[in-house]
C-alpha angles and dihedrals in degrees: 000000000000121000116212121193123207116236092241088060093048089052090050090055091048092049090051093059098057143002130231130252130190111237121195142153127245118219107223129161090338094308129107114228118193121225141152143198144255097041102232091170087070095044102268115143118245123226111286095210137035097234092059091047092051091046095053092041092055092048091051091047092053092047093049101038110154094023098059136040144162100049121185140149124261134187117254095221100056106003095238123144118269130207125332105290108128132163124189098193100189 
């Protein structure tokens, strides 16, 4: 017998293994300084789904235009980039 998983179930399993963070760079004195939120190192919870992370990332980018750039999503467990959502914000 062959077991076939639906894509929605696969995505649920992936989302259970890590949370999303919004990574960006601050423009300060001609230097780019990398940062991210939420601060999972200090116990804050990451975003549990990609749509929420993108929504807040876009709002933050709009509010900080000119001071931040190069937004993308990273995994909370190993800080590697996720998906193909990217925002320059210049």
